[in-house]
C-alpha positions in Angstrom: 9.3 6.4 -14.9 13.1 6.5 -14.8 14.9 3.9 -16.9 15.8 0.7 -15.0 19.4 -0.4 -14.9 19.8 -4.1 -13.8 22.1 -4.5 -10.9 24.2 -7.5 -9.8 22.7 -10.3 -7.9 22.7 -10.1 -4.1 25.7 -11.4 -2.3 25.5 -14.9 -0.7 25.2 -13.2 2.7 22.3 -11.1 1.6 20.5 -14.1 0.0 20.9 -16.1 3.2 19.4 -13.2 5.1 16.6 -12.9 2.5 15.8 -16.6 3.1 15.6 -16.1 6.8 18.4 -18.6 7.2 20.7 -16.6 9.4 21.2 -16.7 13.1 18.0 -14.7 13.4 16.2 -17.9 12.3 17.1 -19.2 15.7 14.1 -17.1 17.0 12.0 -19.8 15.4 11.3 -23.2 17.1 13.1 -26.1 15.6 10.0 -27.6 14.1 9.2 -24.4 12.2 12.8 -24.3 10.8 12.6 -27.9 9.6 9.1 -27.3 8.1 10.5 -24.3 6.2 13.5 -26.4 4.9 11.0 -28.9 3.6 9.0 -26.1 1.8 12.2 -24.7 0.3 13.2 -28.2 -0.9 9.7 -28.8 -2.5 9.9 -25.3 -4.1 13.1 -26.0 -6.0 12.4 -26.5 -9.7 8.8 -25.1 -9.5 7.5 -22.3 -11.7 5.4 -19.7 -9.9 2.8 -17.8 -12.0 2.5 -14.4 -10.2 -0.5 -12.4 -11.4 0.4 -8.8 -10.7 -0.6 -5.4 -11.9 1.8 -4.3 -14.6 0.9 -0.6 -15.0 4.3 0.8 -13.9 7.7 0.3 -15.5 9.4 0.5 -12.1 7.0 -2.2 -10.6 7.7 -4.5 -13.6 11.4 -4.0 -13.3 11.3 -4.8 -9.6 9.3 -8.0 -10.1 11.9 -9.0 -12.8 14.7 -8.4 -10.2 12.8 -10.6 -7.7 12.6 -13.3 -10.4 16.4 -13.2 -10.8 17.0 -13.5 -7.1 14.6 -16.4 -6.3 15.9 -18.3 -9.3 19.5 -17.9 -8.2 18.9 -18.5 -4.5 16.1 -21.1 -4.4 15.8 -22.5 -7.9 12.3 -21.1 -8.3 11.3 -19.8 -11.7 9.0 -16.7 -11.3 6.8 -15.8 -14.2 5.1 -12.3 -14.0 1.6 -12.7 -15.5 0.9 -9.0 -16.3 -2.7 -7.9 -15.5 -4.5 -4.6 -15.4 -7.3 -5.4 -12.9 -7.0 -7.9 -10.0 -10.8 -8.4 -10.1 -10.2 -10.4 -13.3 -8.0 -12.8 -11.4 -10.7 -13.3 -8.8 -13.2 -14.1 -11.5 -10.8 -16.6 -13.1 -10.2 -18.5 -9.8 -13.9 -18.4 -9.0 -14.6 -19.9 -12.5 -12.0 -22.6 -11.9 -13.6 -23.5 -8.6 -17.1 -23.6 -10.3 -15.6 -25.9 -12.9 -14.4 -28.3 -10.2 -10.7 -27.7 -10.4 -9.1 -29.2 -7.3 -5.9 -28.3 -5.4 -2.9 -28.0 -7.7 -5.1 -27.6 -10.8 -5.2 -23.8 -11.0 -3.5 -21.3 -13.3 -2.6 -18.8 -10.6 0.1 -19.4 -8.0 0.4 -16.0 -6.5 -1.7 -12.8 -6.8 -1.0 -9.2 -5.8 -4.1 -8.2 -3.9 -5.9 -6.2 -1.2 -9.3 -4.6 -0.3 -12.5 -5.9 -1.9 -10.7 -8.5 -4.0 -9.2 -10.1 -0.9 -12.5 -9.9 0.9 -14.2 -11.7 -2.0 -11.6 -14.5 -2.2 -11.5 -15.1 1.5 -15.3 -15.1 1.7 -15.7 -17.6 -1.1 -13.0 -20.0 0.1 -10.7 -19.3 -2.9 -7.5 -18.9 -0.9 -4.8 -21.3 0.4 -3.7 -20.8 4.1 -3.2 -19.6 6.7 0.4 -19.4 5.6 1.6 -15.8 6.0 2.6 -15.8 9.7 4.5 -19.0 9.2 7.0 -17.3 6.8 10.4 -16.9 8.5 10.6 -13.3 7.5 7.2 -12.4 8.9 8.8 -12.0 12.3 10.1 -8.6 11.1 6.7 -7.2 10.0 5.6 -4.2 12.0 2.2 -5.5 13.1 1.9 -3.0 16.0 3.0 0.2 14.2 1.3 -0.8 11.0 -1.9 -2.7 12.1 -3.2 -2.8 8.5 -0.6 -5.6 7.9 -3.1 -7.8 9.7 -6.3 -6.0 8.7 -7.2 -5.4 5.1 -9.9 -2.7 4.7 -11.4 -3.9 8.1 -11.2 -7.6 7.1 -8.8 -9.6 9.3 -6.2 -11.3 7.0 -6.1 -14.4 9.2 -2.7 -15.3 7.6 -4.4 -15.8 4.2 -2.3 -13.0 2.6 1.2 -11.8 3.2 1.9 -8.1 3.5 4.2 -6.6 0.9 4.0 -2.8 0.9 2.4 0.2 2.5 0.4 3.2 1.2 -0.7 6.2 3.3 -2.5 9.5 2.8 0.3 12.1 2.5 0.4 15.8 1.7 3.2 17.7 0.1 4.0 21.4 -0.6 6.7 23.8 -1.4 8.2 24.9 1.9 9.0 28.3 0.5 5.3 29.0 -0.1 3.9 27.0 2.9 6.5 27.1 5.8 4.0 25.7 8.4 2.0 22.7 6.9 -1.4 22.1 8.5 -1.5 19.1 10.9 -5.2 18.2 10.7 -8.3 18.8 8.6 -9.3 21.6 11.0 -6.0 23.3 10.5 -6.5 22.8 6.7 -9.8 24.7 7.0 -8.0 27.5 8.8 -5.4 27.7 6.1 -8.1 27.7 3.4 -9.8 30.6 5.1 -6.6 32.5 5.3 -5.6 31.8 1.7 -8.8 31.3 -0.3 -8.7 29.5 -3.6 -5.3 27.9 -3.0 -6.5 24.4 -1.8 -8.6 21.7 -3.4 -8.9 18.0 -3.9 -9.8 15.9 -6.9 -13.5 15.4 -7.8 -15.1 12.3 -6.4 -15.2 9.4 -7.3 -11.5 9.8 -8.1 -9.6 7.6 -5.6 -7.6 10.5 -4.1 -10.7 12.7 -3.8 -12.6 10.0 -2.0 -9.6 9.4 0.2 -9.5 13.1 1.2 -13.2 12.8 2.2 -12.5 9.5 4.1 -9.6 11.2 6.0 -12.0 14.0 7.1 -14.6 11.3 8.0 -12.2 9.5 10.2 -11.1 12.7 11.9 -14.6 13.9 12.6 -16.5 10.7 13.3 -17.7 10.5 16.9 -17.0 6.8 17.0 -14.2 5.9 14.5 -14.4 2.2 15.5 -17.9 1.9 14.0 -16.4 2.8 10.6 -14.8 -0.7 10.6 -18.3 -2.3 10.5 -20.4 -2.6 7.3 -22.3 0.6 6.8 -25.9 1.0 7.9 -28.2 4.0 7.3 -28.2 4.8 11.1 -24.4 4.5 11.4 -23.9 6.6 8.2 -26.1 9.4 9.6 -24.3 9.4 13.0 -20.7 9.2 11.8 -21.1 11.8 9.0 -23.0 14.3 11.2 -19.8 16.5 11.8 -18.3 15.8 8.3 -20.9 17.7 6.3 -20.6 21.0 8.3 -16.8 20.8 7.9 -17.1 20.3 4.1 -19.7 23.1 3.9 -17.4 25.5 5.7 -14.4 24.4 3.5 -16.1 24.6 0.2 -16.3 28.4 -0.4 -12.6 28.7 0.3 -11.5 26.0 -2.1 -10.1 26.6 -5.6 -12.8 28.2 -7.8 -15.0 28.5 -4.6 -15.6 24.7 -4.8 -17.7 25.0 -7.9 -15.2 23.0 -9.9 -12.7 20.2 -8.9 -9.7 18.9 -10.7 -10.0 15.5 -12.4 -7.3 13.7 -10.5 -4.3 14.0 -8.1 -1.9 14.5 -11.0 -3.8 17.7 -12.0 -3.6 18.9 -8.4 0.1 18.2 -8.2 0.7 20.2 -11.4 -1.3 23.1 -10.1 0.8 23.0 -6.9 4.0 22.9 -9.0 2.8 25.9 -11.0 2.1 27.9 -7.8 -1.7 28.0 -8.3 -2.3 25.7 -5.3 -0.5 25.6 -1.9 -0.5 21.8 -1.5 -1.1 18.4 -3.1 -2.1 15.0 -1.9 -1.0 11.5 -2.6 -1.4 7.9 -1.4 2.3 7.2 -2.0 4.5 8.8 0.7 7.5 8.9 -1.6 5.7 10.6 -4.6 7.2 14.0 -3.9 10.7 12.6 -3.6 10.2 10.7 -6.9 8.9 13.9 -8.6 11.9 15.9 -7.3 14.3 13.2 -8.5 12.6 13.4 -11.9 13.0 17.2 -11.8 9.3 17.9 -12.0 9.2 19.5 -8.6 11.7 21.7 -6.8 13.9 20.4 -4.0 12.1 22.7 -1.6 9.0 20.5 -1.6 8.4 18.7 1.6 6.0 15.8 2.5 4.1 15.3 5.7 1.2 13.4 7.4 -1.2 14.8 10.0 0.2 14.5 13.5 -2.6 12.2 14.8 -2.3 9.9 11.7 -3.7 9.5 8.2 -5.6 6.8 6.5 -3.4 4.0 5.1 -3.5 0.4 3.9 -1.3 -2.4 3.1 -1.0 -4.4 -0.2 -0.4 -8.1 0.0 0.3 -11.3 -1.9 -2.1 -14.3 -1.6 -2.0 -17.9 -2.9 -5.2 -19.3 -4.5 -6.6 -22.6 -3.1 -5.8 -24.5 -6.3 -2.2 -23.1 -6.9 0.0 -25.7 -8.6 3.2 -24.3 -6.9 2.3 -23.6 -3.3 5.8 -24.2 -1.9 7.3 -21.9 -4.6 4.7 -19.2 -3.9 5.5 -19.3 -0.2 9.2 -19.0 -0.9 8.6 -16.0 -3.2 6.3 -14.4 -0.5 9.0 -14.9 2.1 11.7 -13.4 -0.1 9.4 -10.3 -0.7 9.5 -9.8 3.1 13.3 -10.1 3.4 15.1 -6.9 4.5 17.1 -6.9 1.2 14.0 -7.1 -1.0 12.0 -4.6 1.2 14.9 -2.1 1.2 15.3 -2.2 -2.5 11.5 -1.7 -3.0 11.6 1.3 -0.6 14.4 2.9 -2.5 13.0 5.6 -4.8 15.7 4.7 -7.3 13.9 1.4 -7.8 10.3 1.9 -6.7 9.8 4.0 -3.5 7.1 1.7 -2.0 7.2 2.0 1.8 8.2 -1.1 3.8 6.0 -3.3 5.9 8.9 -4.1 8.2 9.8 -2.6 11.6 13.2 -1.4 10.5 14.1 -0.4 14.1 13.9 -4.1 15.1 16.2 -5.4 12.3 19.8 -6.4 13.0 22.1 -3.5 12.3 23.5 -4.8 9.0 19.9 -5.1 7.6 18.9 -1.7 9.1 21.7 -0.2 7.1 20.1 -1.3 3.9 17.3 1.2 4.5 19.6 4.2 5.1 19.6 5.9 1.8 20.0 9.4 3.3 17.4 12.1 3.7 16.6 12.8 0.0 14.6 15.9 -0.8 10.8 15.4 -0.5 11.0 12.3 1.7 8.9 12.1 4.9 11.1 13.1 7.8 8.6 11.8 10.4 5.8 9.4 9.5 2.5 9.5 11.4 0.4 6.6 12.7 -1.6 4.6 10.0 -5.3 5.0 10.6 -7.4 2.1 9.3 -9.6 2.5 6.2 -13.3 2.5 6.8 -15.0 -0.7 5.8 -15.2 -0.9 2.0 -19.1 -0.6 2.2 -18.8 3.1 3.3 -17.3 4.3 0.0 -20.4 4.1 -2.2 -22.8 6.0 0.1 -20.1 8.5 0.9 -19.4 9.3 -2.8 -23.2 9.5 -3.5 -23.8 11.8 -0.6 -20.9 14.0 -1.7 -22.2 14.2 -5.3 -25.7 15.2 -4.1 -24.3 18.0 -2.0 -21.4 19.2 -4.0 -21.6 17.5 -7.4 -20.4 19.7 -10.2 
C-alpha cells in the first residue's frame, strides 16, 4: 500500500456539507432537521468505538482521517477497534445479550459489516434501528442504480445498516494484448476457444473463484430471481442446469486445460501481468488503477464489466442494540455518507473504494469532488450491479464444483 500522507482538515464549507447542514438540508421536513440537530447535540463529547477490519494500511489511514474530521466538526471522538474478522464482533454482541446487557451497556458502538454477519445480527435482534434512512446524507444514496444499498446478500437492510462502499465483479486486461474485451460469459468462452490456455480463475473456495462461478450462475440461470431465495435441492438443480454445460465447455480451454487452478486472484493478476494470461478478475473496480499507480501493471491495462451487469454488493456500518454512543455512531455514519468523505474514499490516492452515492444528483460543487480525471486502469463505463445470490447458495455451489472439477 502507498504511504499515507495526512492532509489538512476539510474547510468549514465542506464540513457543513458533510454534516448535511447546507441548503440541501431544506429537502428534509422541519421535524427531521430538528431531530437531527438533537442527535448532533447529544453526540458531542461521546466516544464511538468503531469495530472495523484493519487489514489494509489505506483503510486504517482513511478511518484515522474520518476520526480527525468528526472530532473537529462534531466533537465526537472516534476510536478504531481493529479486528480481523467481523464474525468475532457478532459473537461478542451475542454474548453481551445473553449476559443480559441492556441498551447503552455494550462495548461496540459501530461495526463495519455485510452479508451473513448482518443477516445474523438482524435475525437475532442485535441491532439498533431503523436509523439509516433518517441520516441527512442518505438522500444522496443511489438506491435505484445500486439496489444492493438496500439489500444485503438478498436480505433487506430495513434501515438497520447504512451503506458505505461498493464492490463489483470486474475484469481487467492489457489492451495491447486484448483489444476487444469479452462482454459476457458466453463471449469469454468464445475467447477461450480462440486462445486456449490464456484464461482461468482461482480455485474454489477462493472468494474470487466462487464469484466467477456465481457470475456465470446469474447469467445462465433461467430464473435469476429465485437465486434471491434460500437454496433448495429442486431450485439448485433447476438454476444450475445451464451452468454445468457452460463450465464443461470452458474447462478444456482454460490454463493447463483446467486441470489446475491458481490459488487466488493475486496469482491470476501476476500471470496476466507476465503475459501468461489474457485477463484477470477482481471485486474492487479500482484495483487495476491502483496497480498501475504502484507501477505493478502497465498503463495500457483497462478495466471493464460485462454489458448486462456483474455481481456486486455493498458494505455497511451498523449500530448494535446496546451501543453506548448511539447519537455519536449516527453522526459518524452520516459523515461517512457525505460527498466529501465518499469522494476521498473513492480516490485511489487514499483508498479507491467506489461510492454508494448517485454522483449525478449531487450539487455541482460536490460533484466536482469526484472528478479526479480518467486515470489509467479506471472503469470508463460501469455496468449495472447484479444482486448476489442468497448466501445459502455458496456452499452447495462450491461442493458441486469440487465434485466435478476438483483438482
